[in-house]
C-alpha positions in Angstrom: -42.7 -71.9 -27.5 -46.1 -73.2 -26.6 -48.8 -72.4 -29.1 -52.3 -73.1 -27.3 -55.8 -72.4 -28.5 -58.7 -71.6 -25.9 -62.5 -70.4 -26.0 -63.2 -67.7 -24.2 -64.5 -70.1 -21.3 -61.5 -72.2 -21.3 -59.2 -68.7 -20.4 -58.3 -68.3 -16.8 -58.9 -64.9 -15.2 -54.7 -64.6 -15.1 -54.8 -65.7 -19.1 -57.5 -63.3 -19.6 -55.5 -60.4 -17.7 -52.3 -61.5 -19.8 -54.1 -61.0 -23.2 -55.7 -57.8 -22.4 -52.4 -56.2 -21.2 -50.5 -57.3 -24.0 -52.9 -56.0 -26.4 -53.2 -52.6 -24.2 -49.1 -52.4 -24.2 -48.8 -52.8 -27.8 -51.8 -51.2 -29.5 -52.6 -48.8 -27.1 -49.3 -47.5 -25.6 -46.8 -48.5 -27.9 -48.9 -47.6 -31.5 -50.9 -44.7 -29.7 -54.2 -46.4 -31.2 -57.1 -45.4 -29.1 -59.9 -47.8 -30.2 -62.4 -49.9 -28.4 -60.5 -52.9 -28.0 -62.8 -54.7 -25.1 -65.5 -54.9 -28.0 -67.5 -57.8 -26.7 -66.3 -60.2 -29.2 -63.8 -61.8 -27.2 -66.5 -64.1 -25.7 -67.3 -65.7 -29.5 -63.8 -66.2 -30.3 -61.1 -68.6 -30.2 -57.4 -67.3 -28.5 -54.3 -68.2 -30.0 -51.7 -67.8 -27.1 -48.2 -68.1 -27.6 -46.2 -68.8 -24.3 -42.4 -69.2 -23.5 -41.5 -71.6 -21.6 -41.9 -70.1 -18.1 -45.5 -69.4 -19.0 -45.3 -65.7 -20.2 -47.5 -64.6 -22.8 -45.3 -63.8 -25.9 -47.9 -63.4 -28.5 -51.9 -63.5 -29.4 -54.7 -63.7 -31.9 -57.9 -63.8 -31.7 -60.0 -65.8 -34.5 -63.7 -65.6 -35.1 -66.3 -67.5 -37.7 -68.1 -64.7 -39.4 -70.7 -64.1 -41.8 -74.0 -65.8 -42.0 -73.0 -68.9 -43.5 -70.0 -69.4 -41.2 -68.0 -69.8 -44.1 -65.2 -66.8 -43.5 -62.5 -66.9 -40.7 -61.4 -63.6 -39.5 -58.1 -63.0 -37.7 -58.0 -59.8 -35.5 -55.8 -58.5 -32.6 -52.3 -60.2 -34.1 -49.8 -58.9 -31.5 -46.4 -59.8 -30.6 -44.9 -58.5 -27.1 -41.9 -56.1 -27.8 -39.5 -58.2 -25.8 -40.3 -61.5 -28.4 -40.0 -59.9 -31.7 -37.6 -61.3 -34.1 -37.9 -64.8 -33.1 -40.4 -65.6 -35.6 -43.5 -65.8 -33.4 -45.7 -64.2 -35.6 -45.0 -66.2 -38.8 -45.3 -69.3 -36.8 -48.4 -68.0 -35.6 -49.8 -67.6 -38.9 -48.8 -71.1 -39.8 -51.0 -72.2 -37.0 -53.7 -70.0 -37.4 -53.9 -71.0 -41.5 -54.0 -74.5 -40.4 -56.7 -74.1 -37.8 -59.2 -72.2 -40.4 -58.3 -75.0 -43.3 -59.5 -77.7 -40.2 -62.6 -75.9 -39.5 -65.4 -77.3 -41.5 -67.0 -75.2 -44.2 -64.4 -72.2 -44.0 -64.0 -70.8 -47.7 -62.0 -67.7 -46.9 -60.4 -65.7 -44.3 -60.5 -62.1 -43.6 -58.1 -59.8 -42.0 -57.4 -55.9 -41.4 -53.8 -55.3 -41.9 -51.9 -52.6 -40.8 -50.5 -50.9 -44.1 -46.6 -51.3 -42.8 -47.1 -55.2 -42.7 -49.1 -56.0 -46.0 -46.3 -58.0 -47.4 -45.6 -60.4 -44.2 -49.6 -61.5 -45.1 -48.9 -61.5 -48.7 -46.5 -64.6 -47.7 -49.5 -66.7 -47.1 -51.7 -65.8 -50.1 -53.6 -62.6 -48.5 -54.7 -60.2 -51.2 -55.7 -56.8 -50.6 -59.4 -55.8 -50.9 -60.3 -52.5 -50.9 -58.6 -49.2 -50.2 -56.9 -48.4 -47.0 -58.6 -46.5 -44.2 -57.8 -45.2 -40.8 -58.7 -47.4 -38.0 -57.6 -45.9 -34.7 -55.2 -43.4 -35.9 -53.3 -46.2 -37.8 -53.9 -46.7 -41.9 -55.4 -50.3 -42.3 -56.4 -52.4 -45.5 -58.8 -55.2 -45.9 -56.7 -58.7 -46.9 -58.6 -61.9 -48.1 -57.3 -65.8 -48.1 -59.4 -67.7 -50.4 -59.4 -71.5 -49.8 -61.4 -72.5 -52.8 
């Protein structure tokens, strides 16, 4: 598997299409979550794409730096293609994401919004629940935070 980080402007139209298609297939069609996926935040994000040896997009996550002081990283749109599940891609992707944010100057903590059913997955990397659960697109989520300080 190949793990590649891209800015929005580095993505080809084919790569962008693959990303949007994967997000749609899993979040909208498979999970039946109707939300504003194309939210004008992709342009400011880094995109972690996981490709098979045949260059098929297997997994993806969107990473952003948020907050006035740019000290907060945010993980969004973590998704693995249904045909690639069970290969450990999500865990390896989280290792890559944590390493990415640890190398970014000034990042003190990382936030994510986890589907309630995968809270324990994120706890393995030290993420802690922050607040109560809430409905996001018809799926219960909870905010989680990982502090580097």
